[in-house]
PLY file of the C-alpha trace (Angstrom):
ply
format ascii 1.0
element vertex 357
property float x
property float y
property float z
element edge 356
property int vertex1
property int vertex2
end_header
-33.34 -2.73 7.78
-32.43 -7.14 9.22
-28.88 -7.67 9.27
-30.09 -10.16 6.27
-31.49 -6.69 4.04
-28.35 -4.99 5.42
-25.69 -7.31 4.09
-26.56 -6.96 1.04
-26.73 -3.54 0.14
-23.55 -3.56 2.11
-22.29 -5.76 -0.48
-23.15 -4.52 -3.47
-23.03 -0.04 -2.38
-18.99 -1.63 -2.53
-19.09 -2.97 -5.27
-21.40 -1.00 -6.93
-18.70 2.08 -7.31
-16.10 4.94 -10.08
-15.90 1.60 -12.43
-19.06 1.33 -13.76
-19.36 4.39 -15.74
-16.37 3.13 -17.63
-18.85 0.00 -18.45
-20.40 1.75 -22.38
-17.11 2.42 -23.12
-15.09 -0.82 -22.99
-18.06 -3.02 -24.62
-18.01 0.01 -27.25
-13.94 -1.23 -27.70
-15.13 -4.43 -26.77
-17.64 -5.74 -29.00
-21.38 -6.91 -28.09
-21.10 -11.17 -27.73
-16.77 -10.79 -25.99
-18.88 -8.09 -23.69
-21.61 -9.33 -23.22
-20.69 -12.96 -22.34
-16.82 -10.86 -20.26
-19.40 -9.93 -17.72
-21.48 -12.29 -16.99
-18.21 -14.68 -17.13
-16.13 -12.59 -14.90
-19.65 -11.23 -12.52
-19.55 -15.93 -12.21
-15.65 -15.93 -11.21
-15.69 -12.85 -8.82
-18.78 -14.45 -7.06
-16.65 -17.62 -6.70
-13.91 -15.26 -5.56
-15.94 -13.36 -3.14
-17.31 -17.35 -1.88
-13.73 -18.69 -1.27
-12.97 -15.58 0.70
-15.89 -15.93 3.10
-15.31 -19.69 3.05
-11.29 -18.11 5.24
-13.19 -16.17 7.04
-15.67 -18.47 9.35
-13.16 -21.07 9.14
-10.83 -18.08 11.24
-11.60 -16.49 15.25
-11.34 -12.73 15.24
-11.36 -10.07 12.87
-9.16 -9.41 9.84
-8.31 -8.16 6.72
-6.81 -9.73 4.06
-3.21 -9.39 4.91
-3.81 -10.53 8.12
-5.75 -14.07 6.77
-2.78 -14.14 4.69
0.23 -13.47 7.55
-1.80 -16.70 9.59
-2.55 -19.21 6.35
0.38 -17.83 4.54
3.54 -16.75 6.16
4.61 -12.76 6.53
6.54 -13.06 2.88
2.89 -13.98 1.61
1.62 -11.29 3.47
3.68 -8.98 2.36
2.64 -9.51 -0.27
-0.78 -8.45 -0.19
0.17 -5.69 1.98
1.79 -4.52 -0.99
-1.59 -5.50 -3.35
-3.95 -3.44 -1.04
-1.44 -0.44 -1.99
-1.22 -0.54 -5.10
-5.13 -1.17 -5.69
-5.89 2.55 -2.89
-3.24 4.10 -5.60
-4.92 2.64 -8.26
-8.42 3.19 -7.21
-8.04 7.19 -5.58
-6.10 7.94 -9.87
-8.82 7.32 -10.55
-10.88 9.28 -9.01
-8.86 12.44 -9.67
-8.90 11.80 -13.32
-13.57 10.63 -13.07
-13.81 13.84 -10.16
-12.69 16.27 -12.02
-14.91 15.81 -15.57
-17.69 15.34 -12.88
-16.65 18.29 -12.25
-17.33 20.11 -14.52
-19.93 18.46 -16.15
-22.01 19.20 -13.77
-21.19 23.25 -13.60
-21.97 22.48 -18.23
-17.91 23.17 -18.38
-15.27 21.05 -21.19
-12.51 19.54 -18.86
-9.66 20.21 -17.80
-6.42 19.87 -15.18
-7.56 22.21 -13.23
-10.76 20.93 -12.71
-8.88 17.28 -11.73
-6.77 19.57 -9.00
-10.33 21.03 -7.79
-11.78 17.84 -7.48
-8.15 16.68 -5.45
-7.41 19.78 -3.52
-10.50 19.46 -1.87
-10.28 15.70 -1.47
-7.12 15.81 0.21
-8.75 18.80 1.95
-11.80 16.83 3.31
-9.52 14.10 4.30
-6.85 16.27 6.04
-9.10 17.91 8.56
-10.81 14.89 9.27
-14.22 15.18 7.50
-16.37 12.85 8.36
-19.90 14.88 7.20
-19.81 13.17 3.37
-18.85 9.81 4.79
-21.54 9.50 6.64
-24.03 9.62 4.69
-22.41 7.59 1.88
-24.95 5.19 2.02
-27.34 7.41 0.93
-25.05 7.90 -1.90
-24.43 4.43 -3.00
-28.59 4.05 -3.35
-29.06 7.59 -5.46
-26.91 6.23 -7.60
-27.13 2.84 -8.13
-31.28 4.71 -8.84
-29.10 6.36 -10.63
-27.91 3.74 -12.69
-30.95 2.11 -13.89
-32.51 5.44 -14.57
-30.08 6.69 -16.99
-30.91 3.82 -19.03
-33.96 3.08 -19.13
-34.35 6.91 -20.20
-32.37 6.19 -23.02
-34.59 3.45 -24.40
-35.85 5.48 -27.02
-33.25 6.54 -28.01
-31.36 3.00 -28.07
-29.62 2.11 -31.60
-29.24 -1.38 -32.93
-26.64 -1.04 -34.81
-24.94 0.20 -32.71
-23.62 -2.53 -30.87
-22.70 -4.01 -34.68
-20.03 -2.33 -34.67
-16.77 -3.87 -35.83
-15.10 -4.13 -32.55
-10.72 -4.97 -32.89
-10.21 -5.76 -28.85
-12.39 -8.30 -27.74
-10.67 -8.48 -24.55
-10.76 -4.43 -23.38
-13.38 -5.04 -20.97
-11.29 -7.01 -18.95
-10.00 -5.29 -16.61
-11.94 -1.93 -16.07
-14.80 -5.00 -16.20
-12.66 -6.86 -13.09
-12.30 -3.50 -10.80
-16.31 -2.66 -11.16
-16.73 -5.74 -10.32
-15.00 -5.76 -7.25
-16.54 -5.85 -3.64
-14.52 -8.82 -2.02
-12.58 -6.67 1.05
-15.31 -5.69 2.57
-16.18 -9.55 2.66
-15.25 -9.51 6.29
-17.46 -6.16 7.82
-20.60 -8.42 5.93
-19.90 -11.21 7.77
-19.02 -9.61 11.18
-23.14 -7.76 9.99
-24.09 -11.61 10.13
-22.41 -12.41 12.34
-25.53 -14.40 14.56
-26.99 -15.59 11.12
-22.85 -16.87 9.62
-25.73 -19.58 7.20
-26.89 -16.58 5.39
-23.84 -15.32 4.82
-23.51 -17.67 1.53
-27.14 -16.72 0.04
-26.12 -12.90 0.82
-22.75 -13.30 -0.92
-24.49 -14.57 -4.13
-26.99 -11.73 -4.35
-24.49 -9.44 -3.24
-22.62 -9.95 -6.31
-24.88 -11.36 -8.99
-26.81 -8.32 -8.05
-24.59 -5.47 -10.25
-24.20 -7.86 -12.70
-27.37 -6.17 -13.80
-27.10 -3.34 -13.14
-23.77 -3.25 -15.39
-25.37 -5.16 -17.39
-28.52 -2.72 -18.24
-26.49 0.20 -17.42
-23.30 -0.20 -19.63
-25.37 -1.65 -22.94
-28.41 1.03 -22.17
-25.58 3.85 -22.43
-23.45 2.17 -25.40
-26.55 1.72 -27.86
-27.88 4.81 -27.44
-24.68 7.03 -28.00
-22.62 4.37 -29.82
-19.57 6.41 -31.67
-19.26 9.42 -29.02
-19.57 6.50 -26.10
-17.04 8.70 -24.04
-14.63 7.48 -21.29
-17.25 8.84 -19.18
-19.59 7.74 -20.18
-22.28 10.89 -19.08
-20.28 13.35 -21.04
-21.73 11.77 -24.24
-24.84 11.65 -23.11
-25.68 15.26 -23.25
-25.80 16.24 -26.54
-29.48 13.95 -25.13
-30.56 14.94 -22.41
-28.45 17.51 -20.94
-30.13 17.55 -17.32
-29.31 14.38 -16.83
-25.61 13.87 -17.91
-26.16 17.63 -15.57
-27.60 15.14 -13.07
-25.30 11.89 -13.30
-21.90 13.62 -12.52
-23.62 15.47 -10.01
-24.09 12.37 -7.92
-21.20 11.07 -9.69
-18.90 13.61 -8.11
-20.40 13.05 -4.47
-19.98 9.66 -4.90
-15.97 9.97 -6.25
-15.67 12.25 -3.06
-17.32 9.93 -0.40
-14.29 7.73 -1.59
-11.82 9.51 -1.90
-11.71 10.69 1.37
-12.44 6.66 2.68
-9.96 4.58 0.99
-7.68 7.80 1.16
-7.72 7.74 5.27
-7.86 3.55 4.70
-4.41 4.20 3.11
-3.08 5.92 5.75
-4.07 3.42 7.65
-1.97 1.15 6.23
1.01 3.47 5.93
0.57 4.18 9.96
-0.72 0.65 11.53
0.75 -1.64 9.36
4.10 -0.40 7.64
4.70 1.60 11.54
5.41 5.25 9.07
4.41 8.86 11.45
0.99 9.55 11.72
1.91 12.24 9.01
3.81 10.70 7.24
1.35 8.34 7.21
-1.11 10.86 5.58
1.17 12.10 2.90
2.32 8.80 1.06
-1.58 8.38 1.30
-2.65 11.65 -0.89
0.63 12.00 -3.11
0.47 8.97 -5.51
-2.89 10.53 -6.83
-1.81 13.97 -7.36
-0.93 12.71 -10.58
-4.05 11.69 -12.37
-4.27 16.22 -12.02
-2.26 15.76 -14.95
-4.05 12.38 -16.47
-6.31 12.62 -19.42
-9.30 11.40 -19.67
-8.10 8.33 -21.10
-5.68 6.88 -18.74
-8.74 6.46 -16.46
-9.39 3.30 -18.55
-5.43 2.55 -18.29
-5.58 2.97 -14.02
-8.68 1.30 -13.52
-7.66 -1.85 -16.25
-4.49 -2.63 -15.34
-5.12 -2.22 -11.32
-8.33 -4.09 -11.59
-6.83 -6.91 -14.19
-2.89 -6.88 -11.99
-4.41 -6.69 -8.26
-7.15 -8.29 -8.65
-4.77 -11.70 -9.90
-2.82 -12.05 -6.52
-4.71 -10.59 -4.15
-7.43 -14.01 -5.83
-4.38 -16.07 -6.14
-3.92 -15.42 -1.56
-7.61 -16.13 -0.98
-7.12 -19.08 -3.80
-4.20 -20.49 -1.70
-5.58 -19.77 1.29
-8.72 -21.88 0.73
-6.21 -24.65 -1.34
-5.67 -24.96 2.32
-8.65 -24.97 4.41
-11.32 -26.67 2.02
-7.98 -29.59 0.61
-12.14 -30.28 -1.66
-12.29 -27.26 -3.05
-8.71 -27.13 -4.39
-9.16 -27.94 -8.24
-11.35 -24.92 -8.02
-9.64 -22.51 -6.11
-6.47 -23.45 -8.28
-7.79 -23.07 -11.64
-9.75 -18.95 -10.83
-6.37 -18.50 -9.47
-5.68 -19.27 -12.48
-8.71 -17.21 -14.66
-7.99 -14.28 -13.00
-3.58 -14.56 -13.52
-4.64 -15.33 -17.63
-6.39 -12.34 -17.11
-4.03 -10.00 -15.87
-1.85 -11.24 -19.22
-3.97 -10.13 -21.72
-3.09 -6.29 -20.24
-0.43 -6.39 -20.34
0.29 -7.22 -23.93
0 1
1 2
2 3
3 4
4 5
5 6
6 7
7 8
8 9
9 10
10 11
11 12
12 13
13 14
14 15
15 16
16 17
17 18
18 19
19 20
20 21
21 22
22 23
23 24
24 25
25 26
26 27
27 28
28 29
29 30
30 31
31 32
32 33
33 34
34 35
35 36
36 37
37 38
38 39
39 40
40 41
41 42
42 43
43 44
44 45
45 46
46 47
47 48
48 49
49 50
50 51
51 52
52 53
53 54
54 55
55 56
56 57
57 58
58 59
59 60
60 61
61 62
62 63
63 64
64 65
65 66
66 67
67 68
68 69
69 70
70 71
71 72
72 73
73 74
74 75
75 76
76 77
77 78
78 79
79 80
80 81
81 82
82 83
83 84
84 85
85 86
86 87
87 88
88 89
89 90
90 91
91 92
92 93
93 94
94 95
95 96
96 97
97 98
98 99
99 100
100 101
101 102
102 103
103 104
104 105
105 106
106 107
107 108
108 109
109 110
110 111
111 112
112 113
113 114
114 115
115 116
116 117
117 118
118 119
119 120
120 121
121 122
122 123
123 124
124 125
125 126
126 127
127 128
128 129
129 130
130 131
131 132
132 133
133 134
134 135
135 136
136 137
137 138
138 139
139 140
140 141
141 142
142 143
143 144
144 145
145 146
146 147
147 148
148 149
149 150
150 151
151 152
152 153
153 154
154 155
155 156
156 157
157 158
158 159
159 160
160 161
161 162
162 163
163 164
164 165
165 166
166 167
167 168
168 169
169 170
170 171
171 172
172 173
173 174
174 175
175 176
176 177
177 178
178 179
179 180
180 181
181 182
182 183
183 184
184 185
185 186
186 187
187 188
188 189
189 190
190 191
191 192
192 193
193 194
194 195
195 196
196 197
197 198
198 199
199 200
200 201
201 202
202 203
203 204
204 205
205 206
206 207
207 208
208 209
209 210
210 211
211 212
212 213
213 214
214 215
215 216
216 217
217 218
218 219
219 220
220 221
221 222
222 223
223 224
224 225
225 226
226 227
227 228
228 229
229 230
230 231
231 232
232 233
233 234
234 235
235 236
236 237
237 238
238 239
239 240
240 241
241 242
242 243
243 244
244 245
245 246
246 247
247 248
248 249
249 250
250 251
251 252
252 253
253 254
254 255
255 256
256 257
257 258
258 259
259 260
260 261
261 262
262 263
263 264
264 265
265 266
266 267
267 268
268 269
269 270
270 271
271 272
272 273
273 274
274 275
275 276
276 277
277 278
278 279
279 280
280 281
281 282
282 283
283 284
284 285
285 286
286 287
287 288
288 289
289 290
290 291
291 292
292 293
293 294
294 295
295 296
296 297
297 298
298 299
299 300
300 301
301 302
302 303
303 304
304 305
305 306
306 307
307 308
308 309
309 310
310 311
311 312
312 313
313 314
314 315
315 316
316 317
317 318
318 319
319 320
320 321
321 322
322 323
323 324
324 325
325 326
326 327
327 328
328 329
329 330
330 331
331 332
332 333
333 334
334 335
335 336
336 337
337 338
338 339
339 340
340 341
341 342
342 343
343 344
344 345
345 346
346 347
347 348
348 349
349 350
350 351
351 352
352 353
353 354
354 355
355 356
C-alpha cells in the first residue's frame, strides 16, 4: 500500500469507530431532514477542522500532539487546557466503550445485556492493558477493515425491509444528533501521524484530509439511515440489538466485530491516557495506570441510554474546546483565514451550548 492510500486509511480508520452505532438512534430522534443536513454540515465542518490542524502541523518543525502545538503558539495556560480536554475526551470515550462493549458482549453470546456483561468487558480491557497485551492492538487495522465492510454490508442487506414511512415519524428533538454525530466524525487527533506517513509527499496532505474526512460521511449516512429505515420504532441506542428481529446472525456477527474493535480501542486509549498522566503530568507509572482505567469503571453501572448521553456531551464539549484552540492557532499562523477559522470555532461553541440545554 503506497503512502497516499495508507494515510487515507489511517484517517478513515481512526474516524470510524464506536460512535457509528449511535447514529441510527440519534437520527431517529432528530428526524430525517435535520439529520441528513446535519450529517453533511458537520462532515464539512470536521473536514475544515482537520485541514486547519494540518496547516498548523505543516508550519511547525518537529513532531507534536495538540498540547505541544498549543504550548508553542498559545502558551502554557492554553496547553494545560488542551491536556485537560484530551483527558476529558479520552475518559468520555472509554466510559462509552464500556457501556457499548457490554451490550455487544451480551449480544454476541445471544444474551440480554446487564451490568454483568459491562463488568466483564471492563475487566478484560483492564487486564489486557495491565499486562501490556498488544496482540489485539496489532490487528486493529484488520478489525477496522472488517468493521468498515460490516457497516456497508448491514444496510445493503436490509434494503428489502426498509420502509420509507419510518423516516416520516414525527421527531421533536432536531438537535439531538449534534453531539453524537460530532463524536463519530472526530479524527483530528491522528492528523500528526497522517502527516508523518506523507512526510516525503506533503503536497498530498490536503487531498488525503479531504478524501479521508468525507468518506466517513458516506458510510455514516448509509449505515445510519439504512438501519433506521429498517428498524423504525425499534431502533436501539446500540443499533444492532434492534436488528435481531430481522437477522439474528447478522446482529451477532456485527456485535462480535464491534466488540473486538471496541476492545482494541479501549486498550489503545487507556495507554494514551496513561502516557498523558505519566509523561505530561509527571505522575508515577503506577498512579498513571490506575487513573487511566478508573473513570471508565462507572460505565459498568450505566444503562445503554448513558452511551448516547456520554458521547453527545463528550463530542460537543471537548470538541468545542479543541476546535477553538486549533482555530486560534490558525488565526495566528494564517491571518488570511481568520474569518473562516473564527466562524468554525463559533459554530462548535454554539453547538456545544445546544447539548447543555
